[in-house]
Structures are given as C-alpha cells and as structure tokens.
C-alpha positions as protocol buffer text, in pm:
chain_id: "A"
residue {
  index: 1
  type: MET
  ca { x: -1579 y: -614 z: 338 }
}
residue {
  index: 2
  type: THR
  ca { x: -1346 y: -375 z: 539 }
}
residue {
  index: 3
  type: ILE
  ca { x: -1065 y: -106 z: 459 }
}
residue {
  index: 4
  type: HIS
  ca { x: -707 y: -194 z: 489 }
}
residue {
  index: 5
  type: ARG
  ca { x: -542 y: 0 z: 744 }
}
residue {
  index: 6
  type: GLU
  ca { x: -288 y: 126 z: 470 }
}
residue {
  index: 7
  type: GLY
  ca { x: -591 y: 322 z: 309 }
}
residue {
  index: 8
  type: TYR
  ca { x: -686 y: 522 z: 584 }
}
residue {
  index: 9
  type: LYS
  ca { x: -436 y: 806 z: 574 }
}
residue {
  index: 10
  type: THR
  ca { x: -494 y: 812 z: 193 }
}
residue {
  index: 11
  type: ILE
  ca { x: -894 y: 796 z: 217 }
}
residue {
  index: 12
  type: ALA
  ca { x: -881 y: 1063 z: 479 }
}
residue {
  index: 13
  type: ILE
  ca { x: -701 y: 1311 z: 256 }
}
residue {
  index: 14
  type: ALA
  ca { x: -874 y: 1217 z: -46 }
}
residue {
  index: 15
  type: THR
  ca { x: -1215 y: 1292 z: 115 }
}
residue {
  index: 16
  type: LEU
  ca { x: -1107 y: 1645 z: 298 }
}
residue {
  index: 17
  type: ILE
  ca { x: -973 y: 1722 z: -73 }
}
residue {
  index: 18
  type: PHE
  ca { x: -1291 y: 1593 z: -250 }
}
residue {
  index: 19
  type: GLY
  ca { x: -1507 y: 1805 z: 21 }
}
residue {
  index: 20
  type: ALA
  ca { x: -1290 y: 2139 z: -29 }
}
residue {
  index: 21
  type: ILE
  ca { x: -1296 y: 2146 z: -419 }
}
residue {
  index: 22
  type: ASN
  ca { x: -1670 y: 2094 z: -423 }
}
residue {
  index: 23
  type: ILE
  ca { x: -1760 y: 2304 z: -132 }
}
residue {
  index: 24
  type: SER
  ca { x: -1538 y: 2582 z: -300 }
}
residue {
  index: 25
  type: LEU
  ca { x: -1703 y: 2538 z: -647 }
}
residue {
  index: 26
  type: PHE
  ca { x: -2084 y: 2529 z: -541 }
}
residue {
  index: 27
  type: TYR
  ca { x: -2008 y: 2820 z: -313 }
}
residue {
  index: 28
  type: PHE
  ca { x: -1866 y: 3035 z: -573 }
}
residue {
  index: 29
  type: PHE
  ca { x: -2007 y: 2931 z: -935 }
}
residue {
  index: 30
  type: SER
  ca { x: -2331 y: 2700 z: -857 }
}
residue {
  index: 31
  type: ALA
  ca { x: -2539 y: 3001 z: -970 }
}
residue {
  index: 32
  type: SER
  ca { x: -2350 y: 3065 z: -1278 }
}
residue {
  index: 33
  type: LEU
  ca { x: -2175 y: 2742 z: -1404 }
}
residue {
  index: 34
  type: MET
  ca { x: -2363 y: 2471 z: -1220 }
}
residue {
  index: 35
  type: TRP
  ca { x: -2302 y: 2216 z: -1501 }
}
residue {
  index: 36
  type: ILE
  ca { x: -1909 y: 2243 z: -1411 }
}
residue {
  index: 37
  type: CYS
  ca { x: -1966 y: 2182 z: -1073 }
}
residue {
  index: 38
  type: ALA
  ca { x: -2189 y: 1887 z: -1156 }
}
residue {
  index: 39
  type: ALA
  ca { x: -1894 y: 1759 z: -1346 }
}
residue {
  index: 40
  type: VAL
  ca { x: -1635 y: 1804 z: -1103 }
}
residue {
  index: 41
  type: PHE
  ca { x: -1852 y: 1654 z: -832 }
}
residue {
  index: 42
  type: ILE
  ca { x: -1907 y: 1322 z: -1028 }
}
residue {
  index: 43
  type: ILE
  ca { x: -1536 y: 1309 z: -1147 }
}
residue {
  index: 44
  type: THR
  ca { x: -1388 y: 1381 z: -804 }
}
residue {
  index: 45
  type: LEU
  ca { x: -1658 y: 1128 z: -637 }
}
residue {
  index: 46
  type: LEU
  ca { x: -1544 y: 842 z: -866 }
}
residue {
  index: 47
  type: VAL
  ca { x: -1177 y: 900 z: -783 }
}
residue {
  index: 48
  type: LEU
  ca { x: -1269 y: 894 z: -401 }
}
residue {
  index: 49
  type: LEU
  ca { x: -1484 y: 576 z: -464 }
}
residue {
  index: 50
  type: PHE
  ca { x: -1205 y: 404 z: -664 }
}
residue {
  index: 51
  type: LEU
  ca { x: -945 y: 478 z: -376 }
}
residue {
  index: 52
  type: VAL
  ca { x: -1182 y: 344 z: -146 }
}
residue {
  index: 53
  type: SER
  ca { x: -1225 y: 6 z: -340 }
}
residue {
  index: 54
  type: PHE
  ca { x: -837 y: -5 z: -370 }
}
residue {
  index: 55
  type: PHE
  ca { x: -781 y: -75 z: -14 }
}
residue {
  index: 56
  type: ARG
  ca { x: -1063 y: -291 z: 22 }
}
residue {
  index: 57
  type: ILE
  ca { x: -1053 y: -637 z: 202 }
}
residue {
  index: 58
  type: PRO
  ca { x: -1310 y: -869 z: 66 }
}
residue {
  index: 59
  type: ASN
  ca { x: -1444 y: -1133 z: 330 }
}
residue {
  index: 60
  type: ARG
  ca { x: -1308 y: -1472 z: 210 }
}
residue {
  index: 61
  type: VAL
  ca { x: -1268 y: -1822 z: 322 }
}
residue {
  index: 62
  type: ILE
  ca { x: -898 y: -1876 z: 339 }
}
residue {
  index: 63
  type: THR
  ca { x: -732 y: -2193 z: 202 }
}
residue {
  index: 64
  type: ILE
  ca { x: -521 y: -2386 z: 466 }
}
residue {
  index: 65
  type: ASP
  ca { x: -333 y: -2690 z: 310 }
}
residue {
  index: 66
  type: ASP
  ca { x: 9 y: -2796 z: 446 }
}
residue {
  index: 67
  type: ASN
  ca { x: 87 y: -2913 z: 91 }
}
residue {
  index: 68
  type: ALA
  ca { x: -19 y: -2648 z: -94 }
}
residue {
  index: 69
  type: ILE
  ca { x: 150 y: -2294 z: -183 }
}
residue {
  index: 70
  type: ILE
  ca { x: -157 y: -2044 z: -225 }
}
residue {
  index: 71
  type: ALA
  ca { x: -148 y: -1735 z: -410 }
}
residue {
  index: 72
  type: PRO
  ca { x: 12 y: -1437 z: -239 }
}
residue {
  index: 73
  type: ALA
  ca { x: -214 y: -1174 z: -428 }
}
residue {
  index: 74
  type: ASP
  ca { x: -503 y: -1121 z: -643 }
}
residue {
  index: 75
  type: GLY
  ca { x: -429 y: -1108 z: -1030 }
}
residue {
  index: 76
  type: LYS
  ca { x: -356 y: -1260 z: -1347 }
}
residue {
  index: 77
  type: VAL
  ca { x: -61 y: -1516 z: -1373 }
}
residue {
  index: 78
  type: VAL
  ca { x: 175 y: -1385 z: -1626 }
}
residue {
  index: 79
  type: VAL
  ca { x: 490 y: -1573 z: -1578 }
}
residue {
  index: 80
  type: ILE
  ca { x: 543 y: -1965 z: -1538 }
}
residue {
  index: 81
  type: GLU
  ca { x: 889 y: -2066 z: -1590 }
}
residue {
  index: 82
  type: GLU
  ca { x: 1221 y: -2214 z: -1478 }
}
residue {
  index: 83
  type: THR
  ca { x: 1495 y: -1916 z: -1384 }
}
residue {
  index: 84
  type: THR
  ca { x: 1808 y: -1896 z: -1247 }
}
residue {
  index: 85
  type: ASP
  ca { x: 1761 y: -1704 z: -883 }
}
residue {
  index: 86
  type: VAL
  ca { x: 2087 y: -1450 z: -819 }
}
residue {
  index: 87
  type: GLU
  ca { x: 1942 y: -1308 z: -530 }
}
residue {
  index: 88
  type: TYR
  ca { x: 1921 y: -1575 z: -262 }
}
residue {
  index: 89
  type: PHE
  ca { x: 1911 y: -1934 z: -385 }
}
residue {
  index: 90
  type: LYS
  ca { x: 2189 y: -1938 z: -659 }
}
residue {
  index: 91
  type: ASP
  ca { x: 2035 y: -2193 z: -832 }
}
residue {
  index: 92
  type: LYS
  ca { x: 1726 y: -2297 z: -1099 }
}
residue {
  index: 93
  type: ARG
  ca { x: 1384 y: -2233 z: -918 }
}
residue {
  index: 94
  type: LEU
  ca { x: 1014 y: -2234 z: -1085 }
}
residue {
  index: 95
  type: GLN
  ca { x: 907 y: -1889 z: -1093 }
}
residue {
  index: 96
  type: VAL
  ca { x: 512 y: -1779 z: -1088 }
}
residue {
  index: 97
  type: SER
  ca { x: 434 y: -1449 z: -1163 }
}
residue {
  index: 98
  type: ILE
  ca { x: 127 y: -1268 z: -1063 }
}
residue {
  index: 99
  type: PHE
  ca { x: 31 y: -916 z: -1220 }
}
residue {
  index: 100
  type: MET
  ca { x: -188 y: -694 z: -1009 }
}
residue {
  index: 101
  type: SER
  ca { x: -411 y: -408 z: -1174 }
}
residue {
  index: 102
  type: PRO
  ca { x: -501 y: -106 z: -996 }
}
residue {
  index: 103
  type: ALA
  ca { x: -855 y: -269 z: -984 }
}
residue {
  index: 104
  type: ASN
  ca { x: -735 y: -593 z: -788 }
}
residue {
  index: 105
  type: VAL
  ca { x: -728 y: -649 z: -430 }
}
residue {
  index: 106
  type: HIS
  ca { x: -374 y: -540 z: -316 }
}
residue {
  index: 107
  type: VAL
  ca { x: -308 y: -727 z: 23 }
}
residue {
  index: 108
  type: ASN
  ca { x: -32 y: -965 z: -20 }
}
residue {
  index: 109
  type: ARG
  ca { x: -54 y: -1302 z: 205 }
}
residue {
  index: 110
  type: ASN
  ca { x: 168 y: -1590 z: 318 }
}
residue {
  index: 111
  type: PRO
  ca { x: 169 y: -1853 z: 70 }
}
residue {
  index: 112
  type: ILE
  ca { x: 293 y: -2131 z: 333 }
}
residue {
  index: 113
  type: SER
  ca { x: 331 y: -2147 z: 714 }
}
residue {
  index: 114
  type: GLY
  ca { x: 682 y: -2146 z: 831 }
}
residue {
  index: 115
  type: ASP
  ca { x: 969 y: -1936 z: 948 }
}
residue {
  index: 116
  type: VAL
  ca { x: 1088 y: -1629 z: 786 }
}
residue {
  index: 117
  type: ILE
  ca { x: 1460 y: -1666 z: 723 }
}
residue {
  index: 118
  type: TYR
  ca { x: 1524 y: -1398 z: 507 }
}
residue {
  index: 119
  type: ASN
  ca { x: 1362 y: -1037 z: 427 }
}
residue {
  index: 120
  type: GLN
  ca { x: 1535 y: -806 z: 203 }
}
residue {
  index: 121
  type: TYR
  ca { x: 1436 y: -467 z: 62 }
}
residue {
  index: 122
  type: HIS
  ca { x: 1617 y: -344 z: -310 }
}
residue {
  index: 123
  type: LYS
  ca { x: 1616 y: -9 z: -451 }
}
residue {
  index: 124
  type: GLY
  ca { x: 1559 y: -36 z: -839 }
}
residue {
  index: 125
  type: LYS
  ca { x: 1382 y: 106 z: -1129 }
}
residue {
  index: 126
  type: TYR
  ca { x: 991 y: 149 z: -1201 }
}
residue {
  index: 127
  type: LEU
  ca { x: 956 y: -49 z: -1514 }
}
residue {
  index: 128
  type: VAL
  ca { x: 594 y: -178 z: -1601 }
}
residue {
  index: 129
  type: ALA
  ca { x: 513 y: -476 z: -1378 }
}
residue {
  index: 130
  type: TRP
  ca { x: 486 y: -715 z: -1681 }
}
residue {
  index: 131
  type: HIS
  ca { x: 840 y: -628 z: -1821 }
}
residue {
  index: 132
  type: PRO
  ca { x: 1092 y: -925 z: -1800 }
}
residue {
  index: 133
  type: LYS
  ca { x: 1355 y: -746 z: -1622 }
}
residue {
  index: 134
  type: SER
  ca { x: 1082 y: -607 z: -1340 }
}
residue {
  index: 135
  type: SER
  ca { x: 1185 y: -893 z: -1148 }
}
residue {
  index: 136
  type: THR
  ca { x: 1547 y: -802 z: -1108 }
}
residue {
  index: 137
  type: ASP
  ca { x: 1561 y: -434 z: -1195 }
}
residue {
  index: 138
  type: ASN
  ca { x: 1275 y: -310 z: -993 }
}
residue {
  index: 139
  type: GLU
  ca { x: 1214 y: -170 z: -645 }
}
residue {
  index: 140
  type: ARG
  ca { x: 1127 y: -477 z: -460 }
}
residue {
  index: 141
  type: GLN
  ca { x: 1113 y: -678 z: -139 }
}
residue {
  index: 142
  type: SER
  ca { x: 1191 y: -1018 z: -113 }
}
residue {
  index: 143
  type: ALA
  ca { x: 1109 y: -1267 z: 155 }
}
residue {
  index: 144
  type: VAL
  ca { x: 1195 y: -1615 z: 205 }
}
residue {
  index: 145
  type: ILE
  ca { x: 985 y: -1853 z: 407 }
}
residue {
  index: 146
  type: ARG
  ca { x: 1113 y: -2201 z: 518 }
}
residue {
  index: 147
  type: LYS
  ca { x: 873 y: -2506 z: 604 }
}
residue {
  index: 148
  type: GLY
  ca { x: 1093 y: -2811 z: 691 }
}
residue {
  index: 149
  type: ASN
  ca { x: 1301 y: -2872 z: 421 }
}
residue {
  index: 150
  type: THR
  ca { x: 1124 y: -2623 z: 177 }
}
residue {
  index: 151
  type: GLU
  ca { x: 1210 y: -2271 z: 122 }
}
residue {
  index: 152
  type: ILE
  ca { x: 1007 y: -2030 z: -79 }
}
residue {
  index: 153
  type: LEU
  ca { x: 1088 y: -1692 z: -198 }
}
residue {
  index: 154
  type: VAL
  ca { x: 809 y: -1425 z: -210 }
}
residue {
  index: 155
  type: LYS
  ca { x: 909 y: -1121 z: -417 }
}
residue {
  index: 156
  type: GLN
  ca { x: 670 y: -792 z: -376 }
}
residue {
  index: 157
  type: ILE
  ca { x: 784 y: -582 z: -695 }
}
residue {
  index: 158
  type: ALA
  ca { x: 672 y: -230 z: -742 }
}
residue {
  index: 159
  type: GLY
  ca { x: 588 y: -125 z: -1097 }
}
residue {
  index: 160
  type: ALA
  ca { x: 534 y: 201 z: -1287 }
}
residue {
  index: 161
  type: LEU
  ca { x: 260 y: 337 z: -1079 }
}
residue {
  index: 162
  type: ALA
  ca { x: 312 y: 129 z: -768 }
}
residue {
  index: 163
  type: LYS
  ca { x: 611 y: 304 z: -582 }
}
residue {
  index: 164
  type: ARG
  ca { x: 521 y: 184 z: -210 }
}
residue {
  index: 165
  type: ILE
  ca { x: 596 y: -143 z: -73 }
}
residue {
  index: 166
  type: VAL
  ca { x: 490 y: -253 z: 266 }
}
residue {
  index: 167
  type: ASN
  ca { x: 615 y: -548 z: 425 }
}
residue {
  index: 168
  type: TYR
  ca { x: 543 y: -669 z: 773 }
}
residue {
  index: 169
  type: LEU
  ca { x: 763 y: -965 z: 798 }
}
residue {
  index: 170
  type: GLN
  ca { x: 1081 y: -1001 z: 1009 }
}
residue {
  index: 171
  type: VAL
  ca { x: 1374 y: -1228 z: 1020 }
}
residue {
  index: 172
  type: GLY
  ca { x: 1298 y: -1512 z: 1278 }
}
residue {
  index: 173
  type: GLN
  ca { x: 910 y: -1459 z: 1264 }
}
residue {
  index: 174
  type: LYS
  ca { x: 684 y: -1771 z: 1252 }
}
residue {
  index: 175
  type: VAL
  ca { x: 403 y: -1667 z: 999 }
}
residue {
  index: 176
  type: LYS
  ca { x: 86 y: -1869 z: 892 }
}
residue {
  index: 177
  type: GLN
  ca { x: -34 y: -1940 z: 552 }
}
residue {
  index: 178
  type: GLY
  ca { x: -310 y: -1685 z: 456 }
}
residue {
  index: 179
  type: GLU
  ca { x: -218 y: -1427 z: 691 }
}
residue {
  index: 180
  type: GLU
  ca { x: -102 y: -1082 z: 546 }
}
residue {
  index: 181
  type: MET
  ca { x: 269 y: -1042 z: 452 }
}
residue {
  index: 182
  type: GLY
  ca { x: 245 y: -700 z: 298 }
}
residue {
  index: 183
  type: PHE
  ca { x: 60 y: -461 z: 65 }
}
residue {
  index: 184
  type: ILE
  ca { x: 143 y: -272 z: -268 }
}
residue {
  index: 185
  type: LYS
  ca { x: -18 y: 38 z: -363 }
}
residue {
  index: 186
  type: PHE
  ca { x: -144 y: 96 z: -689 }
}
residue {
  index: 187
  type: GLY
  ca { x: -58 y: -218 z: -909 }
}
residue {
  index: 188
  type: SER
  ca { x: 233 y: -436 z: -922 }
}
residue {
  index: 189
  type: ARG
  ca { x: 352 y: -803 z: -935 }
}
residue {
  index: 190
  type: VAL
  ca { x: 418 y: -1072 z: -688 }
}
residue {
  index: 191
  type: ASP
  ca { x: 688 y: -1347 z: -776 }
}
residue {
  index: 192
  type: LEU
  ca { x: 705 y: -1684 z: -627 }
}
residue {
  index: 193
  type: LEU
  ca { x: 1011 y: -1878 z: -660 }
}
residue {
  index: 194
  type: LEU
  ca { x: 945 y: -2266 z: -600 }
}
residue {
  index: 195
  type: PRO
  ca { x: 1160 y: -2554 z: -557 }
}
residue {
  index: 196
  type: ILE
  ca { x: 1211 y: -2738 z: -891 }
}
residue {
  index: 197
  type: GLY
  ca { x: 990 y: -3025 z: -946 }
}
residue {
  index: 198
  type: THR
  ca { x: 719 y: -2840 z: -762 }
}
residue {
  index: 199
  type: THR
  ca { x: 364 y: -2920 z: -923 }
}
residue {
  index: 200
  type: ILE
  ca { x: 199 y: -2611 z: -1055 }
}
residue {
  index: 201
  type: ASN
  ca { x: -179 y: -2598 z: -1034 }
}
residue {
  index: 202
  type: VAL
  ca { x: -220 y: -2263 z: -1250 }
}
residue {
  index: 203
  type: LYS
  ca { x: -179 y: -2184 z: -1589 }
}
residue {
  index: 204
  type: LEU
  ca { x: -65 y: -1868 z: -1774 }
}
residue {
  index: 205
  type: ASN
  ca { x: -334 y: -1616 z: -1790 }
}
residue {
  index: 206
  type: GLU
  ca { x: -536 y: -1747 z: -1513 }
}
residue {
  index: 207
  type: VAL
  ca { x: -702 y: -1521 z: -1264 }
}
residue {
  index: 208
  type: VAL
  ca { x: -625 y: -1599 z: -898 }
}
residue {
  index: 209
  type: GLN
  ca { x: -735 y: -1474 z: -572 }
}
residue {
  index: 210
  type: GLY
  ca { x: -479 y: -1389 z: -281 }
}
residue {
  index: 211
  type: GLY
  ca { x: -492 y: -1621 z: 10 }
}
residue {
  index: 212
  type: VAL
  ca { x: -757 y: -1873 z: -184 }
}
residue {
  index: 213
  type: THR
  ca { x: -615 y: -2008 z: -503 }
}
residue {
  index: 214
  type: VAL
  ca { x: -390 y: -2302 z: -510 }
}
residue {
  index: 215
  type: ILE
  ca { x: -86 y: -2218 z: -701 }
}
residue {
  index: 216
  type: ALA
  ca { x: 138 y: -2531 z: -656 }
}
residue {
  index: 217
  type: THR
  ca { x: 157 y: -2839 z: -466 }
}
residue {
  index: 218
  type: LEU
  ca { x: 455 y: -2935 z: -273 }
}
residue {
  index: 219
  type: ASN
  ca { x: 584 y: -3262 z: -370 }
}
residue {
  index: 220
  type: ILE
  ca { x: 690 y: -3388 z: 20 }
}
C-alpha cells in the first residue's frame, strides 16, 4: 500500500497539528489532567490514522480487457437505469452510479482505453451523493473517452462532504484502462453513462473495486 500524492499536504498538516496539540497538552496538563491528555491523544491519533487510510492506494491487479468497462471507483452501485443525458450525448444512455463512502479508496480510474474528447468542470450544489439530482445539480467534472465507435462519459460528482474534485485528463490525451483519471476527497460518487445495449455485469448494492470489477461489457 502507498499514499496518494493528493494526500501528502493534508497528512503533513494533520501531523503537525497532532503533534502541536498533544505536546502542548502533555507539557501543561499531564501532571493534573492526565486522563484528558490521554483521551485527546487517542482521538487525534484516530483522526490522523483515518486521513492516512483515506489517501491509501492498495496494491491490486488491474483488469485489462478491450471489451470490458471496469469500475472507475471503489464503492457501492446505487443506480442502474436508463436516463437521458442533457450535457453531452443529448440522447438516452445507461447510467451506472457508484457511491464512495469516506472509508473507500478514492482514486478514480479510466474505465476504458481511448482518446479524451471532452472534459468539462461544472459548478454546482453539494447535495448528498445518493440524491437523485446530484448527477445534474452538484459540482462535477465530466469526461468522455472514445474507443473506436464507442463513447463513454465518466462523471466525478462532489457530495455533501466532498468539495474537492481532482481531474488529470485533458482533451486530446490518450489514456489507458485502469490508469488514474482523478481523485475525489472525502466521499462522493462517480457516474458512468454507457451506450444503450451495453451488457451490465453488476447489480444494485453490489460493492465494486476501482480498476478491478467489470461493470459492463461492450457489445462490439
């Protein structure tokens, strides 16, 4: 396991705060209020360990399959439905949404290999990530990857806690399946908009792993 580069600054600041709080408390109050010092130490240590865990990148064998669409994120499948895309395709698509809790790995990965032909940031609200309107009303970053005649839209969506979307893609860039496309801090969701007729390989409430689980199979 390694730590994601997006977490270096956050973890460094948290470590400094952890040290400053506990050194000060033990210096001034350890003689008279040792139980308070111990309680604060445990609480702040747990917070620091949570931050380290949040930015973790576990060791995994990434799934590489030209006919497969792999999970762009860790989490639970909360939506599988037909929807009308009003942003890019302007027609009906199959939507698969993955909800990421703060305990999940938050690295986002390219679901397929191909060319980035669209990448757009949208300001918006911070509704809870499982809200039906979060896909269209929340702050989000949408990218379209084209492979042959197939185009897939990947939408990183901010939630009530997640207010920092990081996206590494650029229009014209060639990307590989399973490589990092971005990062969302502190819980949110990722939507996939797939062509009608795509075979879905997952079920509602199924827990998936980013870069590993096959979400769908292209009918090509």
